[in-house]
Kinemage of the C-alpha trace (Angstrom):
@kinemage 1
@onewidth
@group {chain A} dominant
@subgroup {mainchain}
@vectorlist {calphas} color= white
{ca met a 1} P 137.033 -86.951 18.806
{ca leu a 2} L 137.267 -90.627 18.133
{ca arg a 3} L 140.049 -92.407 19.937
{ca asn a 4} L 141.295 -95.630 18.472
{ca asn a 5} L 144.497 -97.570 18.923
{ca asn a 6} L 144.427 -98.658 15.296
{ca pro a 7} L 143.787 -95.710 12.976
{ca ser a 8} L 142.813 -96.515 9.415
{ca phe a 9} L 141.917 -94.582 6.280
{ca glu a 10} L 138.209 -95.098 7.012
{ca leu a 11} L 138.619 -93.917 10.605
{ca leu a 12} L 140.523 -90.863 9.377
{ca phe a 13} L 137.503 -89.915 7.273
{ca ala a 14} L 135.241 -90.468 10.286
{ca gln a 15} L 137.569 -88.373 12.440
{ca leu a 16} L 137.336 -85.577 9.873
{ca gly a 17} L 133.536 -85.814 9.939
{ca leu a 18} L 133.354 -87.240 6.434
{ca ala a 19} L 131.506 -90.260 5.099
{ca gln a 20} L 133.742 -93.291 5.365
{ca ser a 21} L 132.282 -95.900 3.055
{ca pro a 22} L 134.636 -96.989 0.262
{ca ala a 23} L 132.398 -95.304 -2.328
{ca ala a 24} L 132.258 -92.045 -0.347
{ca ile a 25} L 136.029 -92.023 0.121
{ca glu a 26} L 136.591 -92.645 -3.588
{ca leu a 27} L 134.174 -89.843 -4.503
{ca phe a 28} L 135.806 -87.409 -2.075
{ca ile a 29} L 139.255 -88.157 -3.471
{ca arg a 30} L 138.089 -87.821 -7.074
{ca thr a 31} L 136.306 -84.528 -6.451
{ca his a 32} L 138.868 -82.842 -4.164
{ca gln a 33} L 142.118 -83.133 -6.103
{ca leu a 34} L 144.762 -80.561 -5.188
{ca ala a 35} L 147.349 -78.714 -7.249
{ca ala a 36} L 150.908 -79.963 -6.883
{ca his a 37} L 151.978 -76.887 -4.905
{ca gln a 38} L 149.027 -76.911 -2.482
{ca asn a 39} L 149.554 -78.294 1.012
{ca leu a 40} L 146.922 -80.698 2.225
{ca his a 41} L 146.079 -78.627 5.301
{ca asp a 42} L 145.693 -75.455 3.187
{ca ala a 43} L 142.972 -76.920 0.980
{ca pro a 44} L 139.922 -74.638 0.928
{ca phe a 45} L 137.451 -77.425 1.685
{ca trp a 46} L 138.650 -78.069 5.271
{ca asn a 47} L 137.036 -76.309 8.178
{ca arg a 48} L 139.162 -75.055 11.069
{ca ser a 49} L 138.687 -78.191 13.169
{ca gln a 50} L 139.643 -80.495 10.298
{ca arg a 51} L 142.677 -78.346 9.461
{ca asp a 52} L 143.793 -78.319 13.109
{ca phe a 53} L 143.428 -82.104 13.306
{ca leu a 54} L 145.551 -82.639 10.187
{ca ile a 55} L 148.286 -80.262 11.299
{ca ser a 56} L 148.469 -81.438 14.893
{ca his a 57} L 148.772 -85.113 14.011
{ca leu a 58} L 151.351 -84.482 11.315
{ca val a 59} L 153.414 -82.418 13.762
{ca gln a 60} L 153.095 -85.115 16.425
{ca asp a 61} L 154.006 -87.750 13.823
{ca asp a 62} L 151.641 -90.130 15.597
{ca asp a 63} L 149.663 -93.101 14.276
{ca trp a 64} L 147.312 -90.792 12.338
{ca ala a 65} L 150.215 -89.216 10.420
{ca met a 66} L 150.606 -92.269 8.164
{ca trp a 67} L 146.947 -92.049 7.117
{ca ile a 68} L 147.114 -88.280 6.677
{ca asp a 69} L 150.136 -88.803 4.411
{ca glu a 70} L 148.114 -91.345 2.441
{ca leu a 71} L 145.258 -88.848 2.094
{ca asn a 72} L 147.743 -86.227 0.927
{ca gln a 73} L 149.078 -88.585 -1.735
{ca gln a 74} L 145.589 -89.547 -2.874
{ca leu a 75} L 144.484 -85.910 -3.165
{ca his a 76} L 147.558 -85.077 -5.264
{ca met a 77} L 147.197 -88.014 -7.700
{ca asp a 78} L 146.018 -85.894 -10.631
{ca ala a 79} L 148.885 -83.428 -10.130
{ca val a 80} L 151.439 -86.244 -10.058
{ca lys a 81} L 149.957 -87.785 -13.206
{ca ala a 82} L 150.043 -84.408 -14.971
{ca gln a 83} L 153.683 -83.867 -14.020
{ca ala a 84} L 154.612 -87.349 -15.246
{ca ala a 85} L 152.789 -86.792 -18.531
{ca ser a 86} L 154.593 -83.518 -19.169
{ca ala a 87} L 158.040 -84.960 -18.414
């Protein structure tokens, strides 16, 4: 695993074994939107290692947690927009 004193969104993608260029991140977010009720770590596209990483750092509430929260928000954007439109 990568160790870095200054986690970032790009490094989170690298840590998860995903492409980390801005275009790759944008594509991943656009193509992996989650339903409002679905937890980030329960998404079907994570493998066990990725899921364990997400859960462990959220539980630890460490420096990665902020970026995992950001990923969670980004992957729920369509659900939030749909809820706002129906309100």
